[in-house]
PAGU-63924 format. One record per residue (C-alpha): residue in three letters; x, y, z. Coordinates in steps of 0.02 Angstrom, whole numbers, plus 50000, padded with zeros to 5 digits. Layout:
BEGIN
ALAXYZ;...
***
This chain:
BEGIN
UNK503445003352426;UNK502465014152353;UNK501395002952302;UNK500884997852458;UNK500855016552508;UNK499705019552345;UNK498645002352417;UNK498365010252595;UNK498025028652514;UNK496455021352411;UNK495775010652538;UNK495925024952668;UNK494825036052511;UNK493425021852498;UNK493405021652690;UNK493415041552720;UNK491865038352565;UNK490745029252671;UNK491185038652818;UNK490355055152734;UNK489025064952777;UNK489015077452672;UNK490215078352486;UNK490005058652459;UNK489465064152261;UNK491205072652238;UNK492255061952349;UNK491545045952242;UNK492055055852060;UNK493745060352125;UNK493995041052164;UNK493315034452017;UNK494185046751902;UNK495845039752005;UNK495295021551970;UNK495285026551798;UNK496865034651774;UNK497895022551898;UNK497095008451780;UNK497425014351607;UNK499065016951654;UNK499234999651715;UNK498714994051543;UNK499955008051434;UNK501234997751562;UNK500814981251526;UNK501094986351326;UNK502634996151333;UNK503654992351507;UNK503895008851561;UNK502205017551583;UNK502065032151484;UNK503235035551384;UNK503655042051172;UNK503185025551141;UNK501375027451202;UNK501545045751113;UNK502095039050945;UNK500965022550924;UNK499595035750989;UNK499905045850846;UNK500465032250720;UNK499055019650749;UNK499075001450802;UNK498454994750626;UNK499364978250618;UNK499624974550796;UNK499194957250867;UNK497734963150976;UNK497164945751021;UNK498854942351109;UNK498514955751238;UNK496804946951265;UNK496924946251435;UNK497744961051485;UNK496074968951392;UNK495044959351488;UNK495924963551644;UNK495734980951610;UNK493904982251574;UNK493754973751747;UNK494614985351822;UNK493694999251727;UNK492504993051796;UNK492974992551985;UNK493415009751974;UNK491605014451966;UNK491245006052101;UNK491465022452223;UNK489925029752124;UNK488735015352188;UNK489845018552358;UNK489145035052380;UNK487385028352395;UNK487845019252551;UNK486965026052718;UNK487495013352855;UNK489435017452908;UNK488775038752877;UNK489765048253027;UNK488445063553019;UNK489375082153101;UNK491155076553056;UNK491235082452885;UNK492555095352882;UNK493665081752946;UNK493225065552833;UNK493485078552689;UNK495165083652739;UNK495595065952778;UNK494985060452604;UNK495715076652505;UNK497335072052615;UNK497315053852572;UNK497045057452386;UNK498705068752384;UNK499585053152466;UNK498925039952346;UNK499325053152199;UNK501065055152236;UNK501505038352278;UNK500805034252119;UNK501705033151935;UNK500745047151876;UNK501525061451939;UNK503245054151865;UNK502715048551692;UNK501585065651691;UNK503345076151697;UNK504145064351581;UNK502875069251439;UNK502925088351489;UNK504555087751462;UNK504455078651305;UNK503275092951252;UNK504205106351303;UNK504935118651148;UNK506925115651145;UNK508085121451028;UNK508705107550906;UNK509865118450820;UNK511305118950948;UNK511535099850916;UNK511485101350701;UNK513305100850668;UNK513345083350746;UNK512195076650615;UNK513185067550490;UNK512745062150327;UNK514045049050241;UNK514665054150059;UNK516135046550040;UNK516335031149910;UNK516635016349971;UNK518205006849895;UNK517384990449931;UNK515514983349919;UNK515354970250025;UNK513514961850035;UNK512694964250208;UNK511444954050273;UNK510594960950429;UNK509414952950542;UNK508384961550705;UNK507814947850803;UNK506264954850888;UNK506504959251084;UNK508074944951086;UNK509244955651180;UNK510684948051232;UNK510264948751432;UNK509714931751378;UNK511344926051372;UNK511464923751556;UNK511464905251592;UNK511034905151774;UNK509374914351744;UNK508864907951580;UNK509674892151592;UNK510584892351411;UNK509314895951277;UNK510414905151157;UNK511714892751109;UNK511674899550933;UNK511844916050976;UNK513124914551103;UNK514244903551018;UNK514074917850835;UNK514734930550972;UNK516274919751011;UNK516644919750833;UNK516304940150780;UNK516144955650860;UNK514984955551005;UNK514624974351069;UNK514134975951260;UNK512974985751343;UNK512084994051201;UNK510505001651262;UNK509035008651184;UNK508945027751215;UNK507315037251208;UNK506575035651050;UNK507295017651011;UNK506335007551141;UNK505155000251018;UNK505234992350851;UNK505005005550712;UNK506145017650836;UNK507345003750841;UNK507665000550636;UNK507615018950631;UNK509025023950775;UNK509905009350704;UNK509905013850523;UNK509815032350530;UNK510785036950687;UNK509465046650738;UNK508025045150878;UNK506285042550820;UNK504935055150892;UNK503075055550820;UNK502835065550654;UNK502105083750716;UNK500465077850671;UNK499345070150812;UNK498285056650715;UNK498305040250644;UNK498955048650477;UNK500395039150417;UNK499465037750262;UNK499015053950222;UNK500935058550263;UNK501995057050095;UNK503745052250175;UNK504305044550325;UNK505895059350401;UNK506175064850221;UNK507485075050297;UNK508505059650367;UNK509805052650265;UNK509775031950324;UNK510725019350273;UNK509655012950143;UNK509795030450064;UNK511615031350087;UNK512015012750010;UNK510745015149864;UNK512135029049787;UNK513605016949806;UNK512385005349701;UNK511594994349814;UNK510164986649829;UNK508994986549972;UNK507664970850003;UNK506704969950167;UNK505784954450217;UNK504564955150390;UNK503264944050429;UNK502294955150520;UNK501154970750421;UNK501994983850359;UNK500704996550390;UNK501094994850579;UNK501925008150655;UNK502205016350471;UNK503755003050457;UNK503375001650279;UNK503255017850271;UNK504765022250314;UNK505745008350210;UNK504925015550060;UNK505545032050117;UNK507305026850133;UNK508175018250005;UNK507035001749992;UNK506854992749820;UNK505954980249877;UNK504684976250054;UNK503844960750074;UNK502774959450203;UNK501354948450278;UNK500254954650131;UNK501754947250029;UNK501834930850115;UNK499554929150114;UNK499944928849925;UNK501034916549931;UNK499444902549976;UNK500514897650149;UNK499504887450245;UNK498444897350391;UNK499744885050534;UNK501174898550491;UNK500284912850540;UNK500044920150712;UNK499194936250791;UNK500684945650713;UNK500944938350547;UNK502114923850460;UNK502934912350576;UNK505114914750593;UNK505224897950508;UNK504504903350356;UNK505194919450356;UNK507114915650375;UNK506764900650257;UNK506274914150119;UNK507804926050187;UNK508794911950138;UNK508004911549949;UNK508124929249923;UNK510054927849983;UNK510284917049847;UNK509404927149708;UNK510294942849745;UNK511974936449772;UNK511954926649614;UNK511314943649547;UNK513204951449570;UNK512364969149622;UNK512934973649796;UNK511354971749928;UNK510964974550104;UNK509534960650146;UNK508644966750292;UNK507364955650397;UNK506644956050573;UNK505854942350663;UNK504334940050745;UNK503974926350864;UNK504754932751008;UNK503534948351045;UNK502914951451205;UNK501994943951312;UNK502144926551283;UNK503114923351115;UNK502244912350982;UNK503214895250915;UNK503294890150718;UNK502844872050662;UNK504824868350641;UNK505044870750823;UNK503334862850897;UNK503384846850973;UNK501844834950932;UNK500274837650997;UNK500934853451084;UNK499824868251131;UNK500604880351243;UNK502054889351209;UNK503354899551344;UNK504374912751299;UNK505804903951327;UNK505364890451203;UNK504984905751079;UNK506664913951128;UNK507784895351103;UNK506814894250926;UNK507304908750866;UNK508994908950928;UNK509084891550824;UNK508434898550657;UNK509374911650675;UNK510924902450720;UNK510714891850552;UNK510244905650435;UNK511924915250477;UNK512624894750458;UNK512094895450301;UNK512444911750238;UNK514234910950323;UNK514434892050249;UNK513934897750064;UNK515134902349909;UNK514724920249939;UNK515264923050126;UNK516734930350085;UNK515804943350032;UNK514524944950169;UNK514434954850308;UNK513054948050435;UNK512294956950569;UNK511254951550710;UNK510374963950809;UNK509064963050945;UNK507834979150881;UNK507594985051067;UNK507724980451231;UNK506274965451291;UNK504384973351330;UNK503264966951471;UNK503184945751440;UNK503374931451558;UNK505344931851631;UNK504904950851660;UNK505274948551832;UNK506924939151797;UNK507424952951662;UNK507184965751797;UNK508614959151921;UNK509814958551782;UNK511024973351684;UNK509994974851514;UNK510794975251345;UNK510384975151175;UNK511154961251053;UNK512444966850927;UNK513424954150827;UNK514234957450659;UNK515334944350592;UNK515884943850409;UNK517864941650300;UNK519154948650397;UNK518324951450556;UNK519284945450690;UNK518244939750846;UNK518094952050984;UNK516844958051117;UNK516964977451134;UNK516354989351271;UNK515375003051189;UNK515685011851371;UNK513645022351340;UNK513435013951163;UNK511635013851090;UNK510655007750939;UNK511055026850883;UNK512635017650849;UNK512545004050758;UNK512355008750595;UNK513935018650584;UNK514795004450682;UNK514284994850515;UNK514885008450408;UNK516445008950478;UNK516924990050451;UNK516374992150265;UNK517675008150273;UNK518715013850417;UNK518405030850375;UNK516695028750378;UNK516215029950529;UNK514775040250559;UNK512765042750499;UNK511645052950581;UNK512235056950772;UNK512695038550771;UNK514695036550810;UNK515795019950770;UNK515685007450938;UNK517575002850839;UNK518245020850872;UNK518725025051021;UNK519255045350997;UNK517475045350906;UNK516805062650977;UNK515325059551124;UNK513565064251031;UNK511705057251055;UNK512095041951155;UNK513265051451296;UNK511955063251296;UNK510675049351354;UNK512005039751466;UNK512325055251564;UNK511235055451729;UNK509735066351696;UNK509825064551505;UNK509435084551490;UNK510555087751337;UNK509895072251239;UNK508255081651213;UNK508935093951111;UNK509285077050984;UNK507535073351031;UNK507035089150944;UNK508195088050787;UNK507675073350747;UNK505685078850763;UNK506135092550628;UNK506695077450500;UNK504765074850476;UNK504735093350394;UNK506255100550372;UNK506505119350451;UNK506025130050278;UNK503865127950356;UNK503175145150309;UNK502605141650123;UNK501235131250100;UNK501115125149912;UNK499605114849845;UNK500335102449703;UNK499295088749634;UNK498015087149774;UNK499545087949894;UNK499875101549988;UNK501875106050030;UNK502565109950203;UNK504365112250199;UNK505095094350129;UNK503395084350182;UNK501755081150069;UNK500145081450162;UNK498405074450095;UNK497275089550137;UNK496085091750266;UNK497705097250370;UNK497605110750501;UNK499295117150564;UNK499985127550708;UNK501375138150723;UNK502135147650883;UNK502525166550885;UNK504135165150800;UNK503365154650660;UNK503905138150698;UNK502655124250645;UNK502265117050812;UNK500985103050775;UNK500015094450630;UNK498145089450628;UNK497585076650488;UNK496135070550575;UNK494385077550644;UNK495195095250579;UNK493725105950579;UNK493235100750758;UNK494985103150799;UNK495085121150724;UNK493505126450807;UNK493945121250976;UNK495845126950950;UNK496055143851050;UNK497255151650928;UNK498645159051039;UNK499795156650901;UNK499465155750716;UNK498215141950614;UNK498115135950458;UNK496595126450395;UNK496705119450236;UNK495305110650152;UNK494105111750004;UNK493535128449955;UNK491645120449983;UNK492105120350157;UNK492335142050181;UNK491285149050021;UNK489395151949993;UNK489855160849828;UNK490615148349704;UNK490455129149694;UNK492325128049681;UNK492785112249725;UNK494965115149744;UNK496065116549898;UNK495825134749996;UNK496935137750154;UNK496225150250301;UNK497515157950407;UNK497045166250577;UNK497875173350717;UNK497625177050878;UNK497505196350857;UNK495745186950729;UNK496525192650587;UNK496195181750452;UNK496305180650266;UNK495805165750132;UNK496885157549983;UNK496135151249841;UNK496815135749751;UNK497725148549599;UNK498695156549759;UNK499115141049842;UNK499615132649686;UNK501185147249668;UNK501455145149865;UNK500895155950005;UNK501835163850156;UNK500995159450336;UNK502085174650396;UNK501285187150265;UNK500055201150339;UNK498315197350363;UNK496755206450360;UNK495495211250508;UNK494105199550527;UNK492285210050532;UNK490995197650631;UNK491195182150718;UNK492785169050674;UNK492585160250521;UNK492295141750557;UNK492505129750404;UNK491305117750365;UNK491595101050373;UNK490865085350269;UNK489545073550319;UNK489205057450200;UNK487285056950161;UNK486565040450143;UNK487595022350045;UNK488815024249917;UNK487845023549735;UNK488735007249639;UNK489465005349449;UNK488355022049397;UNK488335022049196;UNK488725038449095;UNK487335048349069;UNK486205062749138;UNK485385059649345;UNK484295066149437;UNK484995065849628;UNK483585064849757;UNK483375063649938;UNK482215068250065;UNK482925072750239;UNK482165069950406;UNK483345081450497;UNK483765096850402;UNK485195109950414;UNK484765126750467;UNK485505135650349;UNK485985132450168;UNK487325120150126;UNK488265114349993;UNK488055096149926;UNK488885088449804;UNK489205069049737;UNK491175062849709;UNK492235047549679;UNK493125037149780;UNK494745046949701;UNK493705062849792;UNK493335070449630;UNK491975082549616;UNK490635076649526;UNK489105089349534;UNK489055104349676;UNK487095112249729;UNK486565126449847;UNK485475118549944;UNK484135125450028;UNK483265117650172;UNK481125119750131;UNK479925111250225;UNK479665095250141;UNK481525091650168;UNK481845084849980;UNK483485088849893;UNK483545087949706;UNK485265090949627;UNK485825087349428;UNK487205075949376;UNK487905073449214;UNK489245058349215;UNK490305057449045;UNK491185040849118;UNK490795022849216;UNK490765029349397;UNK490905017449555;UNK490895021249733;UNK490035038049702;UNK489465047349849;UNK488555062349916;UNK488925071650043;UNK488455087950133;UNK489595101450200;UNK488705107350378;UNK489215120450488;UNK489285115150692;UNK488085111250748;UNK487115106850610;UNK486775088650560;UNK485725080850424;UNK484545064350419;UNK483995055050256;UNK482415046150276;UNK482855031950136;UNK484595030050021;UNK484925043049910;UNK483645039349741;UNK484575042549573;UNK483545039549420;UNK484015046449236;UNK483285063849208;UNK482055066049061;UNK482685068148907;UNK483015085448870;UNK481995093048693;UNK483195099648555;UNK482375115848511;UNK482015116948322;
***
């Protein structure tokens, strides 16, 4: 009904635009802007399946590196077409044929009314309010007492094989709706523990979030950083204690094998930060020389992947050390799935999601049968689980008519077949349930609680299951603190990394603290511009090379500028940062304008393989800054090799001496400029041997 009302309202706006005599330009802009917003929402909804949600925020911050973008070529093309169509009202503003002069007020009032109806009928207010609520401050310490860290020793250490089926939810078991495309998984469900009604709570509805939820018992929130910056964060949720961390303390080895790029969404960083000894991803499979036909846009196909899992299971079992072997399939990824060679018919070109699901069902079933039929079966627990509910795919229309539930099966020695109604359980409880199978005394990890314990006290899953989920935001707030810890008022530089709480960051970094000195945000990209645009209602701490702040000395170390809303400021240098500085320490009244850090601008192309020696660096500028500035040479690791305080002159020529005691590859020249200064270079940077220095007699 709402989509029908929205369509009518948009048509009414277009008609009123054509009928308008005056104000056509602003009306056209309003209609075009609304079109752009709705088109963008549609595209995001095609990716997330739930409009603008926590997954949207996470991927905006974590980036899309490693995603199978080509799978969404049709959606991207449709999005571009919608954006172009959204610009049509700007052309309609020039049409004169249907103008009705003398009715300006009436048409404007009607246009605004239609616009209000369109916005109200659209999903924008709902999702905007959802994002607003996610961004509101909530006291996570209220639920801190519910967070559990398992420490008791395991009496018996069974091996674990955890198989995540990409989007392979249990809803596909519905024979009437899907025609029996999961016979192998349904057979496994009848032979072990089959958990029903397992949902995905907020912060658990996409792949990395599903893994974090199930293995750590906490929802995944994006780091306080707001850009694609996982590569500059040393640890992924360093304060969280996950299944891999606990099992490592019990003498386990933890291995992961996945066909996709480990960099996507920070998955590799999560695994490396939480107890995994060996991570094999797309790059590993590519190094094996596997034929290209065994790869899709997302990575290696499931037949090759699961064969490798079987080989690794045998090798780990023979080694004798207890282990957890985790894998994640990929061929059932939305929007249409992929079909590996093992499931293709001769001459087959197209693939349907039904075929992809049936294939993964068969391949997973075969792997589990191999494991359960091996001589190590009596010491192995197998977990088969969906990472999250399916995202938009060609079966979405059918899924919407059904009760959605994740897949969670557990099979092993002494585990009697049973169907367990979780009554509000979520993937947050999966790891805790596995622990309770290893030892009934262990039934909790993070906010997860064993789904086998009828007396477990309710926690995050129960809060999410409530009608409004209002209390669940406290668990999200607590989880957000796991990125840095609570003690974040001290800044310290250690070996070119800024230490904030328990997190290590590679500068430049902009930190935003609220009036209570709580860390609210971390910016790791485009930091000088973000600092200039920030209106410091709170306290800002900006950490960069001292060259960004100082005109007096060529200090290439790290400095920190602190500034508050009272225009008090203080600059801390390398020596002070090495010992640690407090952001809540008294600052000093600043004289004059607010200090604005310079930003580095790369000049010319990189200089390759420069041998040791004495050189003169020369560049001729076509566009020069209006003020003096630092210019420096640095190597690929960011080490400063030479610095020069450059003064603009009419010729635009800049020279700098450079002494190298070793060969340097990929040497780059950069200038530190203030806003709005810029620099242009006529030709590439010239590097010539300097004249030999004559010796004094």
